[in-house]
C-alpha positions in Angstrom: -55.5 -83.7 -33.1 -57.7 -81.9 -35.7 -61.4 -82.6 -35.6 -64.3 -82.1 -38.0 -65.2 -78.4 -38.1 -61.7 -77.2 -37.1 -59.6 -75.0 -39.3 -57.0 -77.7 -39.9 -59.6 -80.2 -40.8 -61.3 -77.8 -43.3 -57.9 -76.8 -44.8 -57.0 -80.5 -45.3 -60.4 -81.3 -46.8 -60.1 -78.3 -49.2 -56.6 -79.5 -50.3 -57.8 -83.1 -50.9 -60.8 -81.7 -52.8 -58.6 -79.5 -55.0 -56.3 -82.4 -55.8 -59.3 -84.6 -56.8 -60.7 -81.8 -59.0 -57.3 -81.5 -60.7 -57.4 -85.2 -61.5 -60.7 -84.6 -63.4 -63.3 -85.6 -60.8 -66.5 -83.5 -60.7 -67.0 -80.9 -57.9 -69.6 -83.0 -56.0 -67.6 -86.2 -56.3 -64.4 -84.5 -55.2 -66.2 -83.1 -52.1 -67.6 -86.5 -51.3 -64.2 -88.2 -51.7 -62.5 -85.6 -49.5 -65.1 -86.1 -46.7 -64.8 -89.9 -47.0 -61.0 -89.8 -46.9 -60.9 -87.7 -43.7 -63.7 -89.6 -42.0 -61.9 -92.9 -42.6 -58.6 -91.7 -41.2 -58.6 -92.1 -37.4 -56.3 -89.1 -36.9 -59.0 -86.8 -38.3 -61.9 -88.2 -36.3 -63.6 -86.5 -33.3 -62.5 -87.6 -29.9 -65.9 -86.9 -28.3 -66.8 -84.5 -25.5 -63.8 -83.1 -23.6 -65.7 -82.1 -20.5 -68.4 -83.5 -18.2 -70.8 -80.9 -19.5 -70.3 -82.0 -23.0 -71.6 -85.5 -22.1 -75.1 -84.1 -21.6 -77.4 -83.6 -18.6 -76.1 -85.3 -15.5 -79.2 -87.5 -15.1 -79.0 -88.8 -18.7 -75.3 -89.7 -18.9 -74.6 -93.3 -19.5 -73.1 -95.1 -16.5 -74.4 -92.5 -14.1 -76.0 -93.9 -10.9 -77.8 -90.9 -9.5 -80.1 -92.5 -7.0 -80.4 -89.6 -4.5 
């Protein structure tokens, strides 16, 4: 599943932006519309950290009961 920052995500955003510009929307508005479209679509949203390390320092993770 593509995520923000991935090549597939950027390619899709550029395609949506180009289509909006072709419809007569200004550059800035087309960019905003493309971002909103992809952020609203659940298939293009981030799934979160994929590893334990991505969740942050062990002592600060939510649900972590480190009482050594």
